[in-house]
N, C-alpha and C positions, 0 to 999 in steps of 0.2 A: 495513526495513525498509526498511531502506529498501527496497525499491523494486521496483515491477513493471517499471520500465525496466531496472534492473540484472538482473532475472531473465533478461533476454535475453542477458546476457554468458555466454560459454561458455569462459572461461579456467580453467585449473587450475594453480595455482602448484606444487603437489606432487601427484603422482599418488596415487590411492587405494592402488595396489599399494605404492608407496614408503612411504606412511604406515603400512601394515600391517606392513612388514618392518623399520622402523627400531627402534632400541633404546627400551625403556620408560624408561630412566634417563639415557642419555648420547648426545650426538651424537659425530661423529668428532673434534670439537674438544675433547671432554672436558667440555663444559658440559651441565648438566641441560637436558632438553628438555620443553617443554609443547606438547602437540598440540591444535590447534584446527581444527575444521571449520566451514565456512560456505558459504552460497550466494551471497554478495556479497563484493566486494573492498574494502568500505569500511574494514575493520579494518586492512588493509595500506595502502590508498591514502592514508589520512589520519594515518598514523603511530602508531596505537595499538600495533601489534606492536613497532615499533622502540622506542617509549618503555618498554614493559614489559620488553623485553630489557635495555635500559640500566639500568633501576632495579633489576632483580633478578639481573643477571649470568647470565642463562640464554639459551637459544635457543628461539624459538617456531617450531614447524613448522606452518605454516598451509596447509590444504588447501581449495581453493575448487572446488566442484562446481556446475555449472549447475543451476538450481532444478528443471528438468524431471526431472533424474536424482537430485537430492539425497536424497529420501526412500528410494528403492530402493537407493542406494549406502550410505547411512548406517545404515539399519535393521539389516542383517545384522551390521555391526560392533558396534552397540550390544547386540544380542541375544546375540552370541557372545563379545564382549569382545576379539576378535582384531583388532588394528589400530585399536581404538576411540579416539576423541579424549578428552582430559581436559575440554575445553570445546567445546560446539557450539551453533550458533545455530538458531533455528526461526522460520519465517515464520508470520504469522497464519493462513494457509490451513491449516496443520496443527498449530498449537500445542495445540489441544484434544486431538487424538489423542495427542500425545506426553506431555502432562502426565498423561493417563489411563493411559498404558502404563508409567509409572514409569521412564522413561529418565533423567530428571534427578534429582539429589540433592535431598532435602528441605531447603530453605534456611530453613524456619521453625524447624527443630530446632537444638539445640546442635551446633557452636559458632557457627553463623551468625546465628541470631536476627533474620532480616531482617523479621519482622513488626514490629519496632520502627521500621522505615523507612517504613511505609505512608503516613504523612502527608506524606512528602517527594515523592510522585508524583501525577501525574494519575490520578484514581481508576480509570478503565477500563483503563489500561495495567497498573497493579499487579494488578488483579483478573484479567486475562487470563492471567497467569502462574501462577495457582493451580490445583491439582488439585481434583477433586470434593469432597474433604474440607476444602478451604480452606487447604491447605499451599502455600506459595510454592515453585515449582519453577524458574521462570525470571523474569528481569527484563529490562526494556528501557529504554534511555536516551532513546527518542524517542516522540513522539506524531504520528499521521498523519491528522488530520481533513482534510476537503476543502472546496473552494469552487468558484467559477467564475472562471477567469482570462479576461479579455476585452480586446479592443483598444480603447484609449481614443479614438483618432482616429475610429474607426468609430462608437463610442458617441456622440461629440459630433455627428457628421454626421447620424446616423439617429435617435437617441433624445433628442438635445438636451442631453445631459449626460454627463460621464465620471466623475462623483462616485460612488465605490463604494457609499455608503449609498443614493443615489437609484437606482442600477442594481440594487442588491440588493432594494430595495422593488419594482421592476418585476418582478424574478425570484422574488418571494416566493410567487407562486401559479402554477399551471400555465396558468391563463388569461392571466396577465401575460406569462409566458414565451412562449406561442404568439403573443400579440399583438406582442411584440417580434420574433418570428420572421417574421411577415408583413411588418412594416415593413422588416426587413433584406432580405428577398427582393425586395421591390419596388425596393430601392435597389441590387440586384445582389450582395448578400452572402448568406451562409448562417449561421444561428444556431449550429449545431454541425457537426462534421465528419461524424458518422454517428449513427444512432439509438441505438447502444450506449452513447453518451455519458451517457445518463440512467439507466443501470441502477443506479448507486449510490444515487440518490435513492429508488428503490423499496425498497432494502434499509435505508436509514437513516431512513425516515419514522416508524417505530415501534420499540419494543424487543422485539418478538415474535421468538423464535428460529424457525428453520425447523422444528425438531422439539422438541416439549415433553417433559416428564418421563414422559409416557404413550406415548412413541414415536408421537405423532400429528403429521402434517404440518400446519403452520399456514400456510394460504394467506390472508394478510391482504388487505384491500381495496386497499392500496397495491400489492401484488404483482400483483393482478388488473388494476389500473389501468395497470400498466406496459405491458400488451398494447396498450391503446388509445392511451396517450401516444406510444408508438413508432410506431403506425400514423398518428397525426396528423402527426408529423414527416415521415413518408414521403409521405403523400397530399398534403400541402401544400407539399412540396418545400423543407423548411426545413433540409436538410442538404446537404453537398457530395458525399456518397457516397464519402468518403475513410475507409476502415476504420481503426480504431485500430491503431497500430503499422505501418501500411502506409507505403511511400515517400511517397505523397501526403499522408498525415496529418502526417508530420514536416515536409514541405515547406510545408504550409499555414500553419505558424507564422511564416513569414517573408515571406509575400506571396501573390499569386494563384496558383492551381493549376488544372489542367484539371478541369472539372466531371465528376463520375462517373468518377474515375480508377481506382477499385477497387484491386485488389492489383497492378496493373501498375506498371512503372517510371514515374516522373514524365514526362509528355508536355509538354515545353516549347513545342512547336509548336502546341498546341491553340488554336483560336480561341474555344472555348467555355470561358471561365475564370470563376472566382468567388473570393472571399476568405472565409475562415472567421472568424467573429466571436469565438467563445468555446469554452473547453475546461473541462469539469468535471475537476479534478485535485486530488490531495491535496498535502500539504506538500512531499513529495519531487519532485512534478511540476515545481515551479518550477526547481529546480537541476539535476535529472537529465533533464528533458524539454525544457521551454521554453528554458532558457538554452543548452542544447546544440544547439538547432536554429534559434534566432532571432539574426540579426545586424542586419538592416535594421530590425527592429521593437523593438530594445532601448529601453526607456523609454516604450514606447507601450502598456504593459499596466497593467490594474487587477485587483483581486481583490474579488469580491462574494459574498454568500450566494446560495443557490438556494432552491428550495421547502422544503428541510429540511436539517439537518446530516447528515453521513455521514463515514465514515472508510474508508481504503483502504490496506492493507498494514501493515507494522511488523516489526521484527526483535527477537526475544527471545533471550537466551542464559542458559545455566546450566551447572552442573557435572555431568559424567557420573557416575551413581550408583556405578559400579565403578572409577572412576579411582583410581590409586595415588598421585595427587598432588593430592588434594582441597584441601589448604590453599593451594597455589600456584594451582590453578585458580580458587578462590574469590577470590584476590587480583586475578586478571584481571577476573573478573566485577564485582568491587567497583570497580575502576578505571573500567570502562566505564559503570557505572550509578550510582555513589555518591561519586565523587571530585570535589569541587567545583571544584578548580583545573583538573583535566584536562577536565571537562565544559564549563567556561567557555571554555577554549581550543578545544575541539571545536566548540562552537556557533559561535564566531567564524570558525573555519576552514571548516566545512562548510555552515553555514546551517541545519543540522538544528534543527527545533523540538523542544526537549527535553521529556521527561516529568518531569525532575528539578526540582522547584519551587524549591529554594534558589537555583538558577542562573537559572531563567526569571524569578523575582521580581526579580532584580537587573538583568537585561538587557532585559526586554521593552519598556520605555519608551524605550530608546535606539536601537531598530532603525529604519533608514530604507533601504528597498530601491530602489536606483537603477533596476533593471529594471522596477519597478512605479511609476516616477515618484515615488519617495520614500515610497510607502505602507508602513505598518508591518504586514507580513504576520504577524509573530510574535504580536502581540496579537490579530489577527484569528483565527488558528488556535487559540490557547489558549482563546479564548472559545467557539469551535466545539466544542472537546474536552470542554467541560463537559456537553454534551448527549448524549455517547456512553455507551451502556450495555453493559457487557461481557456481560450476561446474554443478549444477542441472538446471541452467537457460539456456534456448535456445531461439532462435528467433521464435520458433514455439509455445511457451507456451500459449500466449493469445488465439489464434485460437483453439488449441487442448483442452485447459481447457474448453472453451465454448462448444465445441462439446461433451466433456465428460459429462458436466453438463446437456446438453440437453437430452442425452441418459439415464443418471441416472434418470432424472425426468420422462421419458417415462416408465421406469421400475417401479418406485415408484408409478406412477399413474395407473399402471395395464394395460397399453396399449401394453406392450411387455413383454415377458419372459426375464429373465436375459441374457440367451444365445443369444436371438434375439437382445437385446439392445447392448450387447458387440459386436456382429458381425456387426451390423449396425453402431456402432461407428467406427470400423475399416474401413468400406466402406466410411464413411464420411471423415475420415482422408485421405484416399487414393484419394478421389475425390478432396479434397482441396490441397493436396500435392502429385502429382503422383510420385515424386521421393522417397517418404518414403515407406519402406518395412514394411508392417503390418503383424502381426502373422497370 
């Protein structure tokens, strides 16, 4: 689920065409073949495919498709059955669409009976893999709550402490967050890289879905407040204007960057520089974002709570409903999500915060993350996961979240008044989904 960083990867280990033309039963070596499709390389990168091949004496044909193309490449195969995988993964952005469309096998039924596993998982993770009737269609080995990663040295200098609990207390209200932002600016730093950094808090503050059972758009106070909160960050100059995923954004994790770098390449010669203090990121942000881009700042990081819990991303997987190898496919799903020995090794190897409680209960007290100056991020995230409600997730989220962000940005940039931006957001939702009743 990992990961919205890994969503940027554009590698394909096996082409979609090759996957569609290979034999349903055997490879050229004579071994049985299990076809798996995914949008992330983690199944191959961390040895899951190799281990399964060794244990079962088969060949795994793993196809990796960039996430931007993944739904459009995979859907025709699932609907026609031509070249379809036996196992495929789904990201949280489209998991509700796929469980409702009956692409995955019903794992609540015989012979799988995974309902018996429910108590073994972080509740929201298990619930998100269910269809509207409550049948489990997909499972996930990970949980992806978020927090605020911050620079300890800057916290000590400006806020007087680097203690995660004390920093979290300062960040527990928007007033406190903005107060910290002002202190940081006066000292030459910036609270966040850009205004979009706070969007997940707007989604996580309550458990209201975007669209309710009556097809009504639910515009909560928190989502309306996002407009003003982003505007405060802009008007008070609390960000570095380094957009998420831009070269400046990545560079800012390891030292000073040019102020207002935008989407341009990093300007090393700029005399107007600043340092970014903090980044709201989920579990995978530590290993796939911060660690990948920080060298000089290793060990200078802490992890604290923000105004409210939230989660970002996640990878689920299940068995294709028309697979001719359902037993073997389920064995792979079971290894990835319910094999205690495998998942213990996986957690130690990858740093993934698991959703599988029999393993997390054993290892959570032993974690000490050097990158975070010895802080136990595992216990932190497992505590945050308790506050996540799967009922807030709908099949509309990705599109509506994008539309909201667009109209918040237009207000922040001064192109529209708040009222105009809100009303235009409603119009955009109605245009995208005529069935939804907007305020």
